[in-house]
TIRO-701944 format. One record per residue (C-alpha): chain; z negated, x, y; residue in one letter; residue number from 1. Coordinates in Angstrom, 1 decimal, always signed. Each point is the difference from the previous one (the first is absolute). Layout:
TIRO-701944
PT  mol       w       u       v  type  seq
PT    A       Z       X       Y     A  NUM
...
***
This chain:
TIRO-701944
PT  mol       w       u       v  type  seq
PT    A    +0.0    +0.0    +0.0     M    1
PT    A    +1.1    +1.6    +3.3     K    2
PT    A    -2.3    -0.2    +3.0     Q    3
PT    A    +0.9    +0.3    +3.7     L    4
PT    A    -1.7    +2.9    +1.9     P    5
PT    A    -2.1    -1.5    +2.8     L    6
PT    A    -1.3    +2.9    +2.1     G    7
PT    A    -0.7    +3.1    -2.1     E    8
PT    A    +3.6    +0.8    -1.0     A    9
PT    A    +1.2    +3.4    -1.1     D   10
PT    A    -3.4    +1.0    -1.5     L   11
PT    A    +0.2    +2.9    -2.4     K   12
PT    A    -1.9    +0.7    -3.2     L   13
PT    A    -1.9    +2.8    +1.8     S   14
PT    A    -1.3    -2.7    +2.4     D   15
PT    A    -2.3    -1.2    -2.8     F   16
PT    A    -1.7    +3.3    -0.8     D   17
PT    A    -3.6    +0.8    +0.4     Y   18
PT    A    -2.4    +2.8    -1.1     D   19
PT    A    -2.5    -0.7    -2.8     L   20
PT    A    -2.5    +2.4    -1.4     P   21
PT    A    +0.5    +0.0    -3.8     E   22
PT    A    -3.7    -0.5    -0.6     E   23
PT    A    +0.3    -3.5    +1.6     L   24
PT    A    +2.2    -1.3    -2.8     I   25
PT    A    -2.3    -2.0    -2.2     A   26
PT    A    +0.1    +1.1    -3.6     Q   27
PT    A    -2.2    -2.8    -1.4     E   28
PT    A    -1.2    -3.5    +1.0     P   29
PT    A    -3.4    -0.6    +1.5     L   30
PT    A    -2.7    -1.3    -2.3     A   31
PT    A    +0.1    -3.3    +1.8     E   32
PT    A    +3.4    -1.4    +1.0     R   33
PT    A    -1.1    -1.6    +3.3     D   34
PT    A    -2.0    +3.0    +1.1     A   35
PT    A    +3.2    +1.6    +1.4     S   36
PT    A    +0.3    +0.5    +3.8     R   37
PT    A    +2.1    -2.4    +2.1     L   38
PT    A    +1.8    +1.1    +3.2     L   39
PT    A    +0.6    -3.0    +2.2     V   40
PT    A    +3.1    +0.2    +2.2     V   41
PT    A    +0.8    -2.6    +2.6     R   42
PT    A    +3.7    -0.5    +0.9     R   43
PT    A    -0.9    -0.9    +3.5     D   44
PT    A    -2.1    +3.1    +0.8     G   45
PT    A    -0.5    +3.7    -0.7     D   46
PT    A    -3.7    +0.0    -1.1     R   47
PT    A    -0.9    +0.4    -3.6     F   48
PT    A    -3.0    -1.5    -1.9     E   49
PT    A    -1.7    +1.6    -3.0     H   50
PT    A    -1.4    -2.3    -2.6     A   51
PT    A    -0.6    -0.3    -3.7     C   52
PT    A    +2.4    -2.0    -2.2     F   53
PT    A    -2.7    -2.5    -1.0     R   54
PT    A    -0.2    -0.8    +3.8     D   55
PT    A    +3.5    -1.5    -0.2     L   56
PT    A    -1.3    -3.7    +0.2     P   57
PT    A    -1.2    +0.5    +3.5     R   58
PT    A    +3.6    +0.6    +1.1     Y   59
PT    A    +1.3    -3.2    -1.8     L   60
PT    A    +0.1    -3.5    +1.4     L   61
PT    A    -0.2    -3.4    -1.7     P   62
PT    A    +3.5    -1.1    -0.8     G   63
PT    A    +1.4    +3.5    -0.4     D   64
PT    A    +2.3    +0.4    -3.0     V   65
PT    A    -0.7    +3.2    -1.9     L   66
PT    A    +3.0    +0.8    -2.3     V   67
PT    A    -0.5    +2.3    -3.0     V   68
PT    A    +2.4    +1.6    -2.5     N   69
PT    A    -1.0    -0.9    -3.6     E   70
PT    A    +2.3    +2.5    -1.6     T   71
PT    A    -1.6    +2.1    -2.8     R   72
PT    A    +0.9    +3.6    -0.7     V   73
PT    A    +1.4    +0.6    -3.4     L   74
PT    A    -0.5    +3.2    -2.0     P   75
PT    A    +3.6    +1.0    +0.6     V   76
PT    A    -0.4    +3.8    -0.1     R   77
PT    A    +1.2    +1.1    -3.4     L   78
PT    A    -0.4    +3.5    -1.4     L   79
PT    A    +2.2    +0.6    -3.1     G   80
PT    A    +2.7    +2.1    -1.6     M   81
PT    A    +3.7    +0.2    -0.6     K   82
PT    A    +1.2    -0.6    -3.5     E   83
PT    A    +0.7    +2.0    -2.0     P   84
PT    A    -0.6    +3.1    +2.1     T   85
PT    A    -3.6    -0.7    +1.0     G   86
PT    A    +0.5    +0.8    +3.6     G   87
PT    A    -2.5    -1.5    +2.4     R   88
PT    A    +1.0    -2.8    +2.3     V   89
PT    A    -1.8    -2.3    +2.5     E   90
PT    A    +1.0    -3.5    +1.0     L   91
PT    A    -1.2    -2.2    +2.8     L   92
PT    A    +1.2    -3.5    -0.6     L   93
PT    A    +1.1    -1.6    +3.3     L   94
PT    A    +1.3    -3.4    -0.8     R   95
PT    A    +1.3    -2.0    -3.0     P   96
PT    A    +3.7    -0.7    -0.2     L   97
PT    A    -0.3    -2.2    -3.1     S   98
PT    A    -2.5    -0.7    -2.7     D   99
PT    A    +0.5    +3.4    -1.5     V  100
PT    A    +1.6    +2.2    +2.7     T  101
PT    A    -1.8    +1.6    +3.0     W  102
PT    A    +1.1    +2.1    +3.0     E  103
PT    A    -2.0    +3.1    -0.1     A  104
PT    A    -0.7    +3.3    +1.8     L  105
PT    A    +0.4    +2.7    -2.6     V  106
PT    A    -1.2    +3.6    +0.1     R  107
PT    A    +1.7    +2.4    -0.5     P  108
PT    A    +2.9    -2.3    +0.7     S  109
PT    A    +2.7    +2.7    -0.3     R  110
PT    A    -1.0    +0.5    -3.7     R  111
PT    A    +0.0    -3.7    -0.9     V  112
PT    A    +3.7    -1.1    -0.1     P  113
PT    A    +1.3    -3.4    -1.1     V  114
PT    A    -0.5    -0.3    -3.8     G  115
PT    A    -3.3    +1.9    -0.1     T  116
PT    A    -2.4    -1.5    -2.5     R  117
PT    A    -3.7    +0.0    +0.9     L  118
PT    A    -3.4    -0.6    -1.8     A  119
PT    A    -3.4    -0.8    +1.5     F  120
PT    A    -3.5    -0.1    -1.5     A  121
PT    A    +1.0    +1.2    -3.4     G  122
PT    A    +3.0    -2.4    -0.2     G  123
PT    A    -1.7    -3.3    +0.7     I  124
PT    A    +2.5    -0.3    +2.9     L  125
PT    A    +3.5    +1.4    -0.2     R  126
PT    A    +2.8    +0.0    +2.6     G  127
PT    A    +3.5    +1.1    +0.7     Q  128
PT    A    +1.6    +0.9    +3.3     V  129
PT    A    +2.9    -2.4    +0.4     V  130
PT    A    +1.1    +0.5    +3.6     G  131
PT    A    -0.4    +1.8    +3.3     R  132
PT    A    -0.9    -1.3    +3.4     A  133
PT    A    +0.1    +1.5    +3.5     P  134
PT    A    -2.8    +2.3    +1.0     G  135
PT    A    -0.3    +1.6    -3.4     G  136
PT    A    -1.3    -3.2    -1.7     L  137
PT    A    +0.7    -1.0    -3.6     R  138
PT    A    +0.4    -3.2    -1.8     H  139
PT    A    -2.1    +0.1    -3.2     V  140
PT    A    +0.1    -2.5    -2.9     T  141
PT    A    -3.2    -0.2    -2.0     F  142
PT    A    -0.8    -1.0    -3.6     H  143
PT    A    -3.5    -0.9    -1.3     W  144
PT    A    -1.9    -2.4    -2.3     E  145
PT    A    -2.4    -2.6    +1.2     G  146
PT    A    -0.6    -0.9    +3.7     K  147
PT    A    +1.4    +2.4    +2.5     F  148
PT    A    -3.0    -0.3    +2.3     E  149
PT    A    -2.3    +1.1    -2.9     D  150
PT    A    +2.2    +2.9    -0.9     V  151
PT    A    +0.3    +1.1    +3.6     L  152
PT    A    -3.7    -0.1    +0.4     A  153
PT    A    -0.3    +2.4    -3.0     R  154
PT    A    +2.9    +2.3    +1.0     A  155
PT    A    -0.1    +0.0    +3.7     G  156
PT    A    -2.3    +1.1    +2.8     R  157
PT    A    -0.7    -1.4    +3.5     I  158
PT    A    +2.2    +2.0    +2.4     P  159
PT    A    -2.1    +1.5    +2.8     L  160
PT    A    +1.7    +1.3    +3.1     P  161
PT    A    +0.9    +3.7    -0.1     P  162
PT    A    -2.5    +1.0    +2.7     Y  163
PT    A    -2.9    -1.1    -2.2     I  164
PT    A    -0.8    +3.0    -2.2     K  165
PT    A    -3.3    -1.2    -1.5     K  166
PT    A    +0.1    -2.2    -3.2     P  167
PT    A    -1.2    -3.5    +0.5     L  168
PT    A    -3.0    -0.9    -2.1     D  169
PT    A    +0.5    -3.8    +0.2     D  170
PT    A    +3.5    -1.2    +0.1     A  171
PT    A    -1.1    -3.4    +1.4     D  172
PT    A    -0.9    +1.8    +3.3     R  173
PT    A    +3.8    +0.3    +0.6     Y  174
PT    A    +0.2    -3.8    -0.3     Q  175
PT    A    -1.1    -2.6    +2.5     T  176
PT    A    -2.7    -2.4    -1.2     V  177
PT    A    +2.6    -2.9    +0.3     Y  178
PT    A    +2.9    +1.7    -1.9     A  179
PT    A    +1.6    -2.5    -2.2     Q  180
PT    A    +3.8    +0.5    -0.5     V  181
PT    A    +1.1    +3.3    -1.7     G  182
PT    A    +3.0    +1.7    +1.4     G  183
PT    A    -0.9    +2.8    +2.5     S  184
PT    A    +0.4    +3.8    -0.2     A  185
PT    A    -2.7    +0.4    +2.7     A  186
PT    A    -3.0    -2.0    +1.3     A  187
PT    A    +0.1    -2.0    +3.3     P  188
PT    A    -2.7    +2.3    +1.3     T  189
PT    A    -1.2    -2.0    +3.0     A  190
PT    A    -1.4    -2.5    -2.5     G  191
PT    A    -2.1    +2.6    -1.9     L  192
PT    A    -2.9    -0.4    +2.5     H  193
PT    A    -0.7    -3.6    -0.8     F  194
PT    A    -2.8    -1.1    -2.4     T  195
PT    A    -0.5    -3.5    -1.4     P  196
PT    A    -3.1    -0.4    +2.2     A  197
PT    A    +1.9    +1.0    +3.1     L  198
PT    A    +2.8    -2.5    -0.8     L  199
PT    A    -2.5    -2.8    -0.5     E  200
PT    A    -1.7    +0.8    +3.3     K  201
PT    A    +3.4    -0.1    +1.7     I  202
PT    A    +0.8    -3.4    -1.6     K  203
PT    A    -3.4    -1.3    +1.0     G  204
PT    A    +0.7    +0.5    +3.7     Q  205
PT    A    +3.2    -2.2    -0.2     G  206
PT    A    +2.7    +2.6    -0.6     V  207
PT    A    +2.8    -1.0    -2.3     L  208
PT    A    +0.8    +2.6    -2.6     I  209
PT    A    +3.6    -0.4    -1.4     Q  210
PT    A    +1.9    +2.1    -2.6     P  211
PT    A    +3.5    +1.4    -0.2     V  212
PT    A    +1.5    +2.6    -2.3     V  213
PT    A    +2.1    +3.0    +0.8     L  214
PT    A    +0.5    +2.6    -2.7     H  215
PT    A    -0.1    +3.5    +1.4     I  216
PT    A    +2.7    +2.3    -1.1     G  217
PT    A    +1.9    +3.2    +0.8     L  218
PT    A    -0.4    +0.1    +3.8     D  219
PT    A    -3.7    +0.5    -0.3     T  220
PT    A    +0.8    +3.4    -1.7     F  221
PT    A    +3.2    +0.9    +1.8     G  222
PT    A    +0.1    +1.9    +3.2     P  223
PT    A    +2.3    -0.8    +3.0     V  224
PT    A    +2.7    +2.6    -0.1     R  225
PT    A    +2.0    -0.9    +3.1     V  226
PT    A    -1.0    +1.1    +3.5     E  227
PT    A    +1.5    -3.1    +1.6     K  228
PT    A    -2.3    -2.6    -1.4     I  229
PT    A    +2.3    -3.0    +0.3     E  230
PT    A    +2.2    +1.7    -2.6     D  231
PT    A    -2.7    -0.2    -2.6     H  232
PT    A    +0.5    -2.7    -2.7     R  233
PT    A    -2.9    -1.7    -1.8     M  234
PT    A    +0.2    -0.7    -3.7     H  235
PT    A    -0.4    -3.7    -0.9     E  236
PT    A    -3.4    -1.2    -1.2     E  237
PT    A    -0.7    -3.4    -1.7     Y  238
PT    A    -2.2    -2.5    +1.8     Y  239
PT    A    -1.4    -3.5    -0.5     Q  240
PT    A    -1.4    -2.5    +2.5     V  241
PT    A    -1.8    -3.0    -1.4     P  242
PT    A    +0.7    -3.3    +1.6     E  243
PT    A    -3.7    -0.5    +0.9     T  244
PT    A    +0.0    +3.4    +1.8     T  245
PT    A    +3.2    -0.8    +2.0     A  246
PT    A    -1.5    -3.4    +1.0     E  247
PT    A    -3.3    +1.6    +1.2     A  248
PT    A    +1.8    +2.7    +2.0     I  249
PT    A    +2.5    -2.4    +1.6     N  250
PT    A    -2.8    -2.3    +1.0     A  251
PT    A    -1.9    +2.9    +1.5     A  252
PT    A    +3.0    +1.0    +2.0     K  253
PT    A    +0.5    -3.5    +1.4     R  254
PT    A    -3.7    -0.2    +0.9     E  255
PT    A    -0.1    +3.5    +1.6     K  256
PT    A    -2.4    +1.3    -2.6     R  257
PT    A    +0.2    +3.6    -1.2     R  258
PT    A    +1.8    +1.2    -3.1     V  259
PT    A    -1.6    +3.3    -1.2     I  260
PT    A    +1.8    +2.1    -2.4     A  261
PT    A    -2.0    +2.2    -2.5     V  262
PT    A    +2.4    +3.0    -0.1     G  263
PT    A    +3.5    +1.0    +0.8     T  264
PT    A    +1.2    -1.6    -3.3     T  265
PT    A    -1.2    -3.5    +1.1     V  266
PT    A    +1.6    +0.7    +3.4     T  267
PT    A    +3.4    +0.7    -1.4     R  268
PT    A    -0.3    -3.0    -2.4     C  269
PT    A    -0.8    -2.4    +2.8     L  270
PT    A    +2.4    +1.3    +2.5     E  271
PT    A    +2.8    -0.2    -2.7     T  272
PT    A    -0.9    -3.5    -1.0     A  273
PT    A    -0.5    -1.0    +3.6     G  274
PT    A    +3.1    +1.6    +1.5     A  275
PT    A    +1.1    -3.4    +1.5     E  276
PT    A    -3.4    -0.6    +1.6     G  277
PT    A    -1.8    -1.9    -2.7     S  278
PT    A    -0.9    +1.2    -3.5     V  279
PT    A    +2.1    -1.2    -2.9     R  280
PT    A    -1.7    -0.3    -3.4     P  281
PT    A    +1.6    +1.5    -3.0     G  282
PT    A    +1.0    +3.4    -1.3     D  283
PT    A    +2.5    +2.6    +0.9     G  284
PT    A    +0.6    +3.7    +0.8     W  285
PT    A    -1.0    +1.7    +3.2     S  286
PT    A    +1.7    +3.1    +1.4     S  287
PT    A    -1.4    -0.6    +3.5     L  288
PT    A    -0.6    +3.3    +1.9     F  289
PT    A    -2.4    -0.6    +2.9     I  290
PT    A    -0.1    +2.7    +2.7     Y  291
PT    A    -0.6    -0.1    +3.8     P  292
PT    A    +2.2    -2.6    +1.6     G  293
PT    A    -0.5    -2.6    -2.7     Y  294
PT    A    -1.1    -3.4    +1.3     R  295
PT    A    -2.8    -1.4    -2.2     F  296
PT    A    +0.3    -3.7    -0.8     R  297
PT    A    -2.9    -0.8    -2.3     I  298
PT    A    -2.7    +2.7    -0.1     V  299
PT    A    -2.6    -0.1    +2.9     D  300
PT    A    -2.5    +2.6    -1.3     A  301
PT    A    +0.1    +2.7    -2.6     L  302
PT    A    -2.5    +1.8    -2.3     I  303
PT    A    +1.4    +3.3    -1.2     T  304
PT    A    -1.0    +3.4    -1.2     N  305
PT    A    +1.0    +3.3    +1.6     F  306
PT    A    +3.5    +1.1    -1.0     H  307
PT    A    +1.9    +3.2    -0.6     L  308
PT    A    +1.9    +1.6    +2.9     P  309
PT    A    +3.7    -0.9    +0.2     R  310
PT    A    -0.4    -2.9    -2.4     S  311
PT    A    +1.5    -3.5    +0.3     T  312
PT    A    -3.6    -1.3    -0.2     L  313
PT    A    -1.0    +1.8    +3.1     L  314
PT    A    +3.2    -1.2    +1.7     M  315
PT    A    -0.9    -3.6    -0.8     L  316
PT    A    -3.5    +0.4    +1.5     V  317
PT    A    +1.5    +1.6    +3.1     C  318
PT    A    +2.4    -2.9    +0.3     A  319
PT    A    -3.0    -2.4    -0.1     F  320
PT    A    -2.3    +1.7    +2.5     A  321
PT    A    +2.2    +2.5    +1.9     G  322
PT    A    +0.7    +3.6    -1.0     R  323
PT    A    -2.1    +1.7    +2.6     E  324
PT    A    -3.0    -2.2    -0.6     R  325
PT    A    +0.2    +0.5    -3.8     I  326
PT    A    +0.4    +3.8    +0.3     L  327
PT    A    -2.9    +0.0    +2.4     A  328
PT    A    -2.1    -2.0    -2.5     A  329
PT    A    +1.0    +2.5    -2.7     Y  330
PT    A    -1.2    +2.9    +2.2     R  331
PT    A    -3.3    -1.8    +0.5     E  332
PT    A    -0.3    -0.6    -3.7     A  333
PT    A    +0.5    +3.7    -0.7     V  334
PT    A    -2.5    +0.9    +2.7     K  335
PT    A    -2.6    -2.3    -1.5     Q  336
PT    A    +0.7    +1.3    -3.5     R  337
PT    A    +1.3    -3.2    -1.5     Y  338
PT    A    +1.3    +0.1    -3.6     R  339
PT    A    +3.8    -0.4    -0.4     F  340
PT    A    +2.5    -1.5    -2.3     Y  341
PT    A    -0.4    -2.2    -3.1     S  342
PT    A    -3.7    +0.5    -0.6     F  343
PT    A    -0.8    +0.5    +3.7     G  344
PT    A    -1.3    -2.1    +2.8     D  345
PT    A    +1.6    -3.0    +1.7     A  346
PT    A    +1.4    -1.2    +3.3     M  347
PT    A    -0.1    -3.5    +1.4     L  348
PT    A    +2.7    -0.7    +2.7     I  349
PT    A    -0.7    -3.2    +2.0     I  350
***
């Protein structure tokens, strides 16, 4: 979906850079999900507030609609071998193309041509490379006995981002507490801070919590490789908007109540489904690339983590609150020693 630049045209990839000390990249989640810090950024000013994530309810109003992504991360990182040579191979399953065939990121890709046969977990899951796709991707057809989900749970691992070097003791900490629908290669990390008790408190003050699904795929892992950002193309990601969610959001927009997106994935889902000004229920594929100049139609406030330099996620946040304001907020977060990225702290933009 093409957007029209509205004021920050000709931005370059280098315009979305910032300095981050490596020690601020969180390597593990906090013991308590809602104990993370919360940097509050107001779009109508330049002052920042420092809070705790469990303080979030004091920034919410009765009638607000808080939208969460119910996607669940699948154990789609597969470590196996080529048959019959025994050479090691690693797959990251990105999206299903059919009941038995997936698009996958393969390492080392140059040594895995079409026709290569693969085995995982002692052979309980086998595959064959049946095609190539742009960007070094492969199409892999699998063979197994029983239920695929059960076999994948035995053969695969939860794929952590490459900047997390420490093994995760509890795989559920890379899932939101409301994760329901399997299909993602990465977690919607803004939602990792919520606990059941915090969600109940938010409901109790009259906030409507509504679900969507957007399965997170390749672009979470892929860097932007072009200097002129409008030349970047997003890969498609599958989304679902329930009818009840669309109705609640559209009613809120009519009544001038806020729609608050929990994460960039929810933002892209709602802005895709609401491209004509109201959210349409149903499912589809989103390739929406949001960068400064984009005119938001649905989302009024955003909860998000701190994102990598030069990433499409940082560009989306800059589009929402202004590039200079967000980069200033990041400098403040670095100064105050916030924790960054997937297991790091959060930002509320209102």
